[in-house]
Structures are given as structure tokens and as C-alpha cells.
RODO-2510 file (C-alpha; in nm, 4 decimals, decimal comma):
residues 444
     n   res          X          Y          Z
     1     m    -0,5173     0,4179     2,7596
     2     l    -0,6195     0,7160     2,5933
     3     s    -0,3459     0,8933     2,5872
     4     v    -0,1817     0,7576     2,2499
     5     l    -0,4437     0,9603     2,0916
     6     t    -0,2214     1,2291     2,1942
     7     n     0,0184     1,1614     1,8896
     8     r    -0,2051     1,3741     1,5912
     9     t    -0,0368     1,1163     1,3349
    10     y    -0,1838     0,8008     1,5148
    11     r    -0,5561     0,9880     1,6615
    12     h    -0,5875     1,0545     1,2258
    13     l    -0,5287     0,6500     1,1375
    14     f    -0,7693     0,5883     1,4785
    15     l    -1,0309     0,8063     1,3218
    16     a    -0,9963     0,6763     0,9981
    17     q    -1,0398     0,3346     1,1092
    18     v    -1,3460     0,4033     1,3290
    19     i    -1,5225     0,5557     1,0657
    20     a    -1,4159     0,3399     0,8066
    21     l    -1,5455     0,0496     1,0202
    22     v    -1,8864     0,2257     1,0900
    23     g    -1,9823     0,2305     0,7029
    24     t    -1,8700    -0,0884     0,6554
    25     g    -2,1430    -0,1753     0,9366
    26     l    -2,3624     0,0054     0,7292
    27     a    -2,2827    -0,2075     0,4394
    28     t    -2,3249    -0,5260     0,6583
    29     v    -2,7003    -0,4608     0,7102
    30     a    -2,7389    -0,3093     0,3628
    31     l    -2,5799    -0,6225     0,1713
    32     g    -2,8457    -0,8459     0,4080
    33     l    -3,1439    -0,6374     0,2684
    34     l    -3,0351    -0,6172    -0,0679
    35     a    -2,9465    -1,0014    -0,0977
    36     y    -3,3392    -1,0595     0,0234
    37     d    -3,4620    -0,8686    -0,2505
    38     l    -3,2725    -0,9935    -0,5101
    39     a    -3,3130    -1,3651    -0,3823
    40     g    -3,5933    -1,3833    -0,0994
    41     a    -3,5831    -1,7516     0,0688
    42     d    -3,2471    -1,7939    -0,0894
    43     a    -3,0711    -1,4727     0,0693
    44     g    -2,8817    -1,6906     0,3453
    45     a    -2,7166    -1,8915     0,0637
    46     v    -2,6356    -1,5512    -0,1446
    47     l    -2,4559    -1,3975     0,2258
    48     g    -2,2943    -1,7304     0,2411
    49     t    -2,1115    -1,7343    -0,0801
    50     a    -2,0522    -1,3660    -0,0234
    51     l    -1,8744    -1,4616     0,3035
    52     a    -1,6697    -1,7114     0,1197
    53     i    -1,5892    -1,4898    -0,0955
    54     k    -1,4169    -1,2503     0,1439
    55     m    -1,2649    -1,5077     0,2506
    56     v    -1,1092    -1,5940    -0,0701
    57     a    -0,9973    -1,2571    -0,1239
    58     y    -0,8181    -1,2459     0,2053
    59     v    -0,6269    -1,5389     0,1753
    60     g    -0,5417    -1,4554    -0,1822
    61     i    -0,4869    -1,1289    -0,2084
    62     a    -0,3298    -1,0298     0,1368
    63     p     0,0163    -1,2191     0,0267
    64     l     0,0756    -1,0083    -0,3066
    65     a    -0,0308    -0,6949    -0,1212
    66     g     0,2059    -0,7914     0,1199
    67     a     0,5067    -0,8875    -0,0989
    68     y     0,4600    -0,5639    -0,3267
    69     a     0,3370    -0,3257    -0,0570
    70     d     0,7079    -0,1708    -0,0485
    71     k     0,6514    -0,1054    -0,3967
    72     l     0,3903     0,2049    -0,3133
    73     p     0,4198     0,4888    -0,0587
    74     r     0,2015     0,3983     0,1779
    75     k    -0,0371     0,6951     0,1841
    76     r    -0,0771     0,6527    -0,1869
    77     l    -0,1478     0,3096    -0,1374
    78     l    -0,3745     0,3514     0,1800
    79     v    -0,6028     0,6162     0,0266
    80     g    -0,6525     0,4375    -0,3093
    81     m    -0,7986     0,1222    -0,1578
    82     d    -1,0235     0,3616     0,0174
    83     i    -1,1310     0,5055    -0,2926
    84     i    -1,1835     0,1782    -0,4842
    85     r    -1,3778     0,0618    -0,1559
    86     a    -1,6158     0,3840    -0,1712
    87     g    -1,6580     0,3651    -0,5297
    88     v    -1,7925    -0,0223    -0,5299
    89     a    -2,0000     0,0489    -0,2410
    90     l    -2,1083     0,3460    -0,4661
    91     l    -2,2135     0,0796    -0,7285
    92     l    -2,4132    -0,1631    -0,5156
    93     p    -2,7713    -0,0310    -0,4555
    94     f    -2,7651    -0,0672    -0,8976
    95     v    -2,6617    -0,4526    -0,8934
    96     d    -2,9943    -0,6254    -1,0412
    97     a    -2,8240    -0,9396    -1,0256
    98     v    -2,6696    -1,2005    -0,7259
    99     w    -2,3703    -1,2269    -0,9795
   100     q    -2,3000    -0,8509    -0,9330
   101     i    -2,2896    -0,8681    -0,5866
   102     y    -2,0380    -1,1726    -0,5851
   103     l    -1,7844    -0,9527    -0,8220
   104     l    -1,8682    -0,6503    -0,6620
   105     i    -1,7903    -0,7775    -0,3045
   106     f    -1,4845    -0,9716    -0,4431
   107     l    -1,3501    -0,5941    -0,5409
   108     l    -1,4458    -0,4865    -0,2336
   109     q    -1,2553    -0,7202     0,0072
   110     s    -0,9518    -0,7327    -0,2090
   111     a    -0,9272    -0,4204    -0,1848
   112     s    -0,9861    -0,4368     0,1601
   113     a    -0,7001    -0,7707     0,2415
   114     v    -0,4589    -0,4505     0,0887
   115     f    -0,6030    -0,1743     0,3040
   116     t    -0,5776    -0,3667     0,6458
   117     p    -0,2559    -0,5309     0,6688
   118     t    -0,0925    -0,1995     0,4968
   119     f    -0,2507    -0,0084     0,8061
   120     q    -0,1748    -0,2491     1,0456
   121     a     0,2093    -0,2377     0,9381
   122     t     0,1952     0,0982     0,9593
   123     i     0,1183     0,1794     1,3366
   124     p     0,4222    -0,0053     1,5060
   125     d     0,5875     0,2220     1,2503
   126     i     0,4614     0,5400     1,4754
   127     l     0,4476     0,4368     1,7850
   128     p     0,7776     0,2602     1,8453
   129     d     0,7680     0,2257     2,1891
   130     e     0,5867    -0,0902     2,3464
   131     e     0,3920    -0,0146     2,5934
   132     e     0,1844     0,2973     2,3761
   133     y     0,1659     0,0506     2,0769
   134     t    -0,0284    -0,2064     2,3460
   135     k    -0,2554     0,0537     2,4065
   136     a    -0,3146     0,1061     2,0717
   137     l    -0,3939    -0,2325     1,9970
   138     s    -0,6181    -0,2217     2,2361
   139     l    -0,8165     0,0697     2,1141
   140     s    -0,8340    -0,1116     1,7924
   141     r    -1,0127    -0,4319     1,9630
   142     l    -1,2329    -0,2020     2,1372
   143     a    -1,3024     0,0109     1,8021
   144     y    -1,4014    -0,3275     1,6436
   145     d    -1,6212    -0,4316     1,9362
   146     l    -1,8156    -0,1040     1,9599
   147     e    -1,8412    -0,0974     1,5470
   148     s    -2,0726    -0,4135     1,6342
   149     l    -2,3051    -0,2517     1,8653
   150     i    -2,3262     0,0532     1,6847
   151     s    -2,3683     0,0254     1,3171
   152     p    -2,6833    -0,2065     1,3455
   153     v    -2,8242     0,0578     1,5923
   154     l    -2,7443     0,3158     1,3567
   155     a    -2,8594     0,1784     1,0505
   156     a    -3,1893     0,1086     1,2186
   157     s    -3,2166     0,4286     1,2865
   158     l    -3,1564     0,5654     0,9654
   159     l    -3,3944     0,2881     0,7547
   160     v    -3,6577     0,4481     0,9653
   161     v    -3,6363     0,7773     0,7064
   162     i    -3,4230     0,6568     0,4511
   163     n    -3,4542     0,3373     0,1816
   164     f    -3,2283     0,0321     0,2438
   165     h    -3,0071     0,1245    -0,0792
   166     w    -2,8929     0,4553     0,0823
   167     l    -2,7048     0,2632     0,3442
   168     f    -2,4643     0,2290     0,1142
   169     a    -2,3863     0,5900     0,0370
   170     g    -2,3280     0,6101     0,3840
   171     t    -2,0273     0,3153     0,3606
   172     a    -1,8806     0,5339     0,0879
   173     i    -1,8777     0,8146     0,2675
   174     g    -1,7364     0,7022     0,5806
   175     f    -1,4319     0,5505     0,2998
   176     v    -1,3915     0,8926     0,2065
   177     v    -1,3518     1,0509     0,5016
   178     s    -1,1139     0,7709     0,6089
   179     a    -0,9126     0,8199     0,3286
   180     l    -0,9264     1,2030     0,4125
   181     l    -0,7568     1,1846     0,7301
   182     v    -0,5156     0,9148     0,6367
   183     m    -0,3813     1,1965     0,3639
   184     s    -0,3868     1,4607     0,6388
   185     a    -0,1791     1,2182     0,8481
   186     a     0,2155     1,2386     0,8271
   187     l     0,3170     0,8728     0,7806
   188     p     0,7044     0,8490     0,8923
   189     y     0,9216     0,7319     0,5371
   190     r     1,0364     0,3795     0,5192
   191     k     1,3924     0,3177     0,5850
   192     s     1,6029     0,2197     0,2916
   193     v     1,6885    -0,1523     0,2307
   194     a     1,8975    -0,2973     0,0006
   195     k     1,6502    -0,4562    -0,2145
   196     r     1,6399    -0,8173    -0,2816
   197     v     1,6060    -0,9996    -0,6186
   198     e     1,3368    -1,1901    -0,6030
   199     g     1,1113    -1,4313    -0,8555
   200     v     0,6901    -1,3433    -0,8116
   201     w     0,6336    -1,6918    -0,6202
   202     r     0,9154    -1,6495    -0,4142
   203     k     0,8408    -1,2526    -0,3271
   204     t     0,4568    -1,3013    -0,2876
   205     t     0,5303    -1,6340    -0,0605
   206     r     0,7941    -1,4881     0,1561
   207     g     0,5610    -1,3242     0,4562
   208     m     0,4573    -1,6918     0,4383
   209     r     0,7534    -1,8277     0,4906
   210     v     0,9244    -1,5702     0,7468
   211     y     0,6171    -1,6517     0,9385
   212     l     0,6096    -2,0146     0,9393
   213     k     0,9794    -2,0507     1,0442
   214     t     0,9104    -1,8029     1,3484
   215     p     0,8292    -2,0243     1,6288
   216     r     0,6193    -1,7274     1,8160
   217     l     0,4381    -1,6444     1,5287
   218     v     0,3051    -2,0234     1,4366
   219     g     0,1853    -2,0455     1,8327
   220     l     0,0197    -1,7493     1,7522
   221     l    -0,1889    -1,9077     1,4143
   222     a    -0,2676    -2,1787     1,6695
   223     v    -0,4051    -1,9912     1,9535
   224     t    -0,5908    -1,8071     1,6486
   225     l    -0,7079    -2,1281     1,5397
   226     a    -0,8620    -2,1302     1,9098
   227     a    -1,0345    -1,7945     1,8589
   228     a    -1,1340    -1,8789     1,5231
   229     a    -1,3224    -2,1466     1,6710
   230     g    -1,5080    -1,9206     1,9478
   231     s    -1,6256    -1,6367     1,7280
   232     a    -1,7738    -1,8852     1,4788
   233     m    -1,9825    -2,0542     1,7276
   234     v    -2,1083    -1,7109     1,7874
   235     i    -2,1383    -1,5353     1,5179
   236     v    -2,2873    -1,8159     1,2684
   237     n    -2,5464    -1,9634     1,5223
   238     t    -2,6277    -1,7471     1,8229
   239     v    -2,9347    -1,6615     1,6182
   240     v    -3,0223    -2,0148     1,6014
   241     i    -2,9990    -2,0924     1,9226
   242     v    -3,2049    -1,8042     2,0768
   243     k    -3,4533    -1,8352     1,8249
   244     n    -3,5127    -2,2122     1,9327
   245     m    -3,5157    -2,0933     2,3359
   246     g    -3,8375    -1,8902     2,1788
   247     r    -3,6659    -1,5666     2,2210
   248     t    -3,7330    -1,2087     2,0450
   249     e    -3,4546    -1,0988     1,8220
   250     g    -3,3839    -0,8332     2,0928
   251     d    -3,2428    -1,0920     2,2922
   252     v    -3,0370    -1,2106     2,0231
   253     a    -2,8950    -0,8636     1,9900
   254     l    -2,8654    -0,8947     2,3674
   255     a    -2,6606    -1,2370     2,3268
   256     l    -2,4152    -1,0695     2,0475
   257     a    -2,3507    -0,7390     2,3282
   258     a    -2,2779    -0,9621     2,5792
   259     y    -2,0025    -1,1378     2,3615
   260     g    -1,9044    -0,7631     2,2699
   261     a    -1,8610    -0,6759     2,6271
   262     g    -1,6402    -0,9021     2,7207
   263     s    -1,4153    -0,8297     2,4544
   264     m    -1,4259    -0,4928     2,5279
   265     l    -1,3227    -0,5463     2,9077
   266     a    -1,0835    -0,7776     2,8169
   267     a    -0,9281    -0,4969     2,6016
   268     l    -0,9514    -0,2222     2,8543
   269     a    -0,7556    -0,4529     3,0933
   270     l    -0,5109    -0,5888     2,8485
   271     p    -0,2067    -0,3013     2,8019
   272     r    -0,1802    -0,3488     3,2487
   273     i    -0,2469    -0,7019     3,2018
   274     l     0,0558    -0,7475     2,9380
   275     a     0,3022    -0,5199     3,1395
   276     r     0,3404    -0,8198     3,4514
   277     i     0,2555    -1,1604     3,2219
   278     d     0,4018    -1,2448     2,9031
   279     d     0,1955    -1,2582     2,5581
   280     r     0,2129    -1,6237     2,5564
   281     t     0,0916    -1,6742     2,8612
   282     i    -0,1881    -1,4342     2,8294
   283     m    -0,2991    -1,5794     2,4586
   284     i    -0,2927    -1,8983     2,5219
   285     a    -0,5459    -1,8315     2,8739
   286     g    -0,7339    -1,7071     2,6059
   287     g    -0,7905    -2,0268     2,3808
   288     g    -0,7933    -2,2020     2,7244
   289     l    -1,0868    -1,9643     2,8346
   290     l    -1,2734    -2,0707     2,5251
   291     l    -1,2059    -2,4187     2,5044
   292     v    -1,3628    -2,4886     2,8481
   293     t    -1,6650    -2,2468     2,8323
   294     l    -1,7584    -2,4161     2,4852
   295     a    -1,7485    -2,7740     2,6297
   296     t    -1,9194    -2,6754     2,9257
   297     i    -2,2249    -2,4967     2,7174
   298     g    -2,1450    -2,8374     2,4863
   299     l    -2,2438    -3,0599     2,7633
   300     v    -2,5023    -2,8635     2,9717
   301     f    -2,6956    -2,7842     2,5876
   302     g    -3,0354    -2,9472     2,6303
   303     q    -3,0397    -3,0848     2,9728
   304     l    -3,1635    -2,7132     3,1132
   305     g    -3,4652    -2,5530     3,0308
   306     p    -3,4621    -2,2510     2,8224
   307     r    -3,5046    -2,0437     3,1485
   308     t    -3,2610    -2,1548     3,3164
   309     f    -3,0186    -2,1745     3,0101
   310     w    -3,0969    -1,8130     2,9256
   311     p    -2,8448    -1,7205     3,1660
   312     v    -2,6044    -1,9602     3,1013
   313     v    -2,5805    -1,8438     2,7187
   314     l    -2,5739    -1,4470     2,8691
   315     v    -2,2458    -1,5770     3,1008
   316     g    -2,0852    -1,8095     2,8469
   317     w    -2,0660    -1,5606     2,5598
   318     l    -1,9055    -1,2866     2,8242
   319     t    -1,6746    -1,5130     2,9099
   320     m    -1,6225    -1,6523     2,5272
   321     g    -1,5832    -1,2668     2,4488
   322     i    -1,2519    -1,1974     2,7131
   323     g    -1,1355    -1,5162     2,5755
   324     y    -1,1304    -1,3990     2,2098
   325     s    -0,9796    -1,0977     2,2740
   326     l    -0,7347    -1,2015     2,4955
   327     c    -0,6291    -1,4308     2,1704
   328     v    -0,6212    -1,1804     1,9395
   329     t    -0,5459    -0,8412     2,0787
   330     p    -0,1742    -0,8943     2,1459
   331     n    -0,0805    -1,0478     1,7732
   332     g     0,0765    -0,7138     1,6604
   333     r     0,2981    -0,6918     1,9364
   334     l     0,4190    -1,0842     1,8250
   335     l     0,4613    -0,9442     1,4620
   336     k     0,6479    -0,6431     1,5744
   337     r     0,8806    -0,8512     1,7495
   338     s     0,9134    -1,0896     1,5038
   339     s     0,9975    -0,8937     1,2029
   340     a     1,2574    -0,5948     1,0755
   341     d     1,1297    -0,2894     0,9515
   342     e     1,1103    -0,4256     0,5575
   343     d     0,9489    -0,7456     0,6049
   344     r     0,6794    -0,5850     0,8163
   345     p     0,4464    -0,5253     0,5870
   346     a     0,4619    -0,8698     0,4437
   347     l     0,4136    -1,0705     0,7861
   348     f     0,1295    -0,8760     0,9160
   349     a    -0,0088    -0,9545     0,5504
   350     a     0,0981    -1,3333     0,6130
   351     q    -0,0998    -1,2980     0,9171
   352     f    -0,4305    -1,1960     0,8177
   353     a    -0,4286    -1,4175     0,5378
   354     l    -0,3734    -1,7121     0,7390
   355     s    -0,5904    -1,6287     0,9944
   356     h    -0,8571    -1,5938     0,7570
   357     v    -0,7593    -1,9757     0,7025
   358     c    -0,9360    -2,0621     1,0761
   359     w    -1,2106    -1,8416     1,0110
   360     l    -1,2594    -2,0279     0,6456
   361     v    -1,2494    -2,3526     0,8573
   362     a    -1,4472    -2,2704     1,1308
   363     y    -1,6930    -2,1136     0,9891
   364     p    -1,8663    -2,3666     0,7726
   365     m    -1,7889    -2,6217     1,0407
   366     a    -2,0136    -2,4679     1,3174
   367     g    -2,2883    -2,4288     1,0468
   368     q    -2,2953    -2,7264     0,8823
   369     i    -2,2732    -2,9442     1,1962
   370     g    -2,5212    -2,7376     1,4202
   371     a    -2,7485    -2,7340     1,0796
   372     q    -2,6825    -3,1013     1,0731
   373     l    -2,6119    -3,2788     1,3976
   374     g    -2,7411    -3,0348     1,6061
   375     m    -2,5856    -2,7283     1,8504
   376     m    -2,4073    -2,9987     2,1224
   377     p    -2,2063    -3,1247     1,9002
   378     a    -2,1524    -2,8053     1,7071
   379     f    -2,0302    -2,6813     2,0714
   380     l    -1,8183    -3,0488     2,1322
   381     v    -1,6772    -3,0548     1,8050
   382     l    -1,5786    -2,6716     1,8090
   383     a    -1,4344    -2,6906     2,1433
   384     g    -1,2220    -3,0019     2,0033
   385     l    -1,1147    -2,7748     1,6921
   386     a    -0,9715    -2,5345     1,9976
   387     t    -0,8276    -2,7817     2,1989
   388     t    -0,6372    -2,8254     1,9178
   389     g    -0,5384    -2,5277     1,8679
   390     v    -0,4076    -2,4639     2,2238
   391     g    -0,2207    -2,7988     2,2091
   392     l    -0,0445    -2,6701     1,9348
   393     a     0,0343    -2,3178     2,0937
   394     l     0,1632    -2,5524     2,3925
   395     w     0,3826    -2,7641     2,1824
   396     l     0,5271    -2,4771     1,8963
   397     w     0,5222    -2,2045     2,1334
   398     p     0,8702    -2,1630     2,2888
   399     r     0,7917    -2,1334     2,7063
   400     n     1,1680    -1,9334     2,7013
   401     d     1,0641    -1,6618     2,3930
   402     p     1,3251    -1,3737     2,4061
   403     s     1,2855    -1,0771     2,1971
   404     l     1,6029    -1,0997     2,1121
   405     l     1,8658    -1,3255     2,0063
   406     l     2,2534    -1,3540     2,0516
   407     h     2,3714    -1,5348     1,7527
   408     s     2,6467    -1,4904     1,4706
   409     h     2,7425    -1,5688     1,1165
   410     p     3,0794    -1,6603     1,0812
   411     d     2,9910    -1,7941     0,7013
   412     l     2,9190    -1,4412     0,5931
   413     p     3,1774    -1,2105     0,4380
   414     s     3,2430    -0,9321     0,6710
   415     d     3,1251    -0,6621     0,4215
   416     h     2,7945    -0,8064     0,4307
   417     p     2,4749    -0,5265     0,4384
   418     h     2,3846    -0,7655     0,7548
   419     l     2,7161    -0,7766     0,9251
   420     e     2,7706    -0,4137     0,8434
   421     e     2,4213    -0,2688     0,9924
   422     h     2,4926    -0,4059     1,3786
   423     g     2,8331    -0,3516     1,3512
   424     g     2,9724    -0,7058     1,2606
   425     g     3,0857    -1,0094     1,4849
   426     s     2,8218    -1,1350     1,6822
   427     h     2,5260    -0,9013     1,7810
   428     q     2,1436    -0,9253     1,8509
   429     h     1,7750    -0,8533     1,6955
   430     h     1,4707    -1,0441     1,6227
   431     f     1,3775    -1,4055     1,6052
   432     v     1,3456    -1,3620     1,2075
   433     i     1,4686    -1,1061     0,9193
   434     d     1,5254    -1,3227     0,5971
   435     d     1,5952    -1,6491     0,4886
   436     l     1,9506    -1,6607     0,6850
   437     h     1,7769    -1,6889     0,9890
   438     t     1,5033    -1,9826     1,0772
   439     g     1,4127    -1,8970     1,4382
   440     w     1,3598    -2,2740     1,5644
   441     p     1,5580    -2,3623     1,8679
   442     g     1,8976    -2,4495     1,7495
   443     k     1,8992    -2,3124     1,4465
   444     v     1,9372    -1,8988     1,4694
***
């Protein structure tokens, strides 16, 4: 897997991602402490609102970024977003009111909503070989999981010698280093394509429309719903479940570490697995693993004593980590396979926005049902949500899902740019390239 790091451009971008993630992790810890400093017992409500603002920024800004990302050089865009994020991080220690936190979080996450899908859409251009790209996706998943383990430990170590406000300085440094690494990377030029004349609305929604016309991507969205159900239960309710068992804060960290370990194990194994088994089978199996685990834990919840239930939690969280990684790690392969170069930024942005809609549904569901009705109903309802996702994926994602389709355009003139590009007549290309193609069976 590490062989992909021999590519200098990818290596620099991967390091930029890792360093920015660690900085973001420090900010997460510092933000919680800042919220408590300003709001006291209401800190949870402040953080919950901040999370909702983050999701709104992701869902609202990402499609705009995908629509207009091709107007600016990618390197300048990525570096600019890193600088904005660094500037916001430097401002956070000086806030003295909750509304200021909300404003700065919106600015920070809006910059991330531009940076992340643009960054993700750039990697396929750097690593066009699917095997290498799959390794890069697994490395990216590992980076996210390692960050969730390393950042809290690093933050705790730093807080022994510095005030929590200084953690935001570490965040800013992370974004600045990320910007420098992006600047040092030789990003490939985009191929010149004919500019489409579209209104603001059509251009902004283009990525969404292409996404929702592509069966495998609708299937991906359904699998993402199942993934959100499992991860929301872990992220929102782990601390409540573990503490209600009378266990320590260290055990909370251990349960979350088990979830991260499962995700990393799956990410390490996926390059070899995907060389033999298709994406659809792997991703739907991951969703199935999540729904079975959620349902099983829900059925035994309250039936076992704390001493007996603790190993169930650890094994369950490990299993859900595996299922989650199987669901989300290969998604870049599907997006790459389903897009032409000119559509890729918009398609990655659409995935970014639509996937966070899934979390926007799952997070409050996990929190509110757990708080109002108890953890057994929460597990079972989220198992139902995961079942919905898996069922929709099985129904909407064709079992026979070729990367390329043979088709022709008898209605187009012979000098149409699309036919000139492919040499005229019948030809093959990805499922969806423009509004001429719908991707649904029988309509290509």
C-alpha cells in the first residue's frame, strides 16, 4: 500500500492531508473546552449547534464549490482555503461570545467544504491507475482513523504544559504547513474542454443531477445512509453507554479505539479484496454488517450485566468499524468511474454534500432517541435506518455494473464535440458525462 507514496505529488498531498487532520483534531478538543469556558453546563448545546452549522455549511457550500471550482487553478484554490482556515483558527482564541463561535465555525467549515471535495477530485488525476488509486483511498481512510486516535492524545499531552487556547495555534500551523505542501506539489493541468453555457442554478445543481442520474452513485448514497446509521450511534452515544455502565473515561477512549481499529483493519485489507471482489458486493456487505451488529447489540442491550456487556461493546464497535470502512473507503473509485475529467469536481462535491445529509439525519436520530427513549430503541431504529440503506442499494444499484457502456448518438450531428472526441459512431465511456446520458438501464 505504501508504494503509492513514491509518487512525489501524491506524497506531498497525503502529508498535507495528514497534517491538516491533526490540526483539525486539536481544534476539536480546544473547541469543546472553549464552549465550556463560555457556556458552562450549556456547552453540549453549543457544540451541538456548532455541529449542525458544520453540516449546513457542508451541504450548502459544497455544490457551489463543485460548480465553480474549474474557474480557478486548483493549487491556488486549495492553498487559499488552507489560509482561510488558518486565519479562522487564529481568531478562535479571542472570541468572548457564543455567536462568535458559530460565525467562525461557519467560515471554517465553508472553507473545508470547498477544500475537501476539490482535494479529493484531484487525486484521480494524479493516480489514474485504479490499483494505485485504491491504495490511496485506503491510506486516506487510515489517516482519518489515526487522527481520531492521535489528536486527543497529542492534545492531552500539550494541555499539561499550555493553555487550551494555544491548541488553536497548533491548528493554524497545521493548515499553513498543508498549504506549503500543496504549493510544493506539481498538480496536473486540467484538460481544456468546451465551456457549457448554463445558468447559476443549473451549474450549481449540475453535480447533483449527474450524481442522481447514475445508478451506482444512487446505490453509493444508499450505502452511505447505512454507514451514517452505524457511525452516528458510535460517535453520539459511546460516552453515554460506557459511562452508564459505571466505567471510566479511559474505557470510553478504548471503545472508540476499537471502532477506529476495525476501520483501519478493513482499510488495510481493501486493496487486495477489491482486486478480486467488486465494489458493489463489498460496500453492501459493509452495510449489512452494520445493520446486523446494530440489531444484535440492540436486542441484547439491558439483558446482560455490565461486566458481560462490556466485551460485547468492544467487539461490536470493532465490527462496526470494519463495516463502516467497507462502506465508505471505495466511494472515490465509483466517483472516478462515473465521471469525465470536467465533471469530477462537481461530482465529488455532490457526494460530499449528499453524504452529509445522511449524517444530518442520523446524528439527531441517534441522540434524541437515545436520550428520550433509551439505548435499545436507538440501536434498533438505527438498525432500521441501515436496513433501509442496504435495501435501497440492492434495489437501485444494478448487479451488472460495467464501467463502460457501448452506445451511439444517432440524434447528434457528425461534428458534435462529443462524437469528435470519441471518433464518431458507436463508442464507450463512463455512465454519465453530460445531460445527454442518464445512466439508467435502457436510457443510455
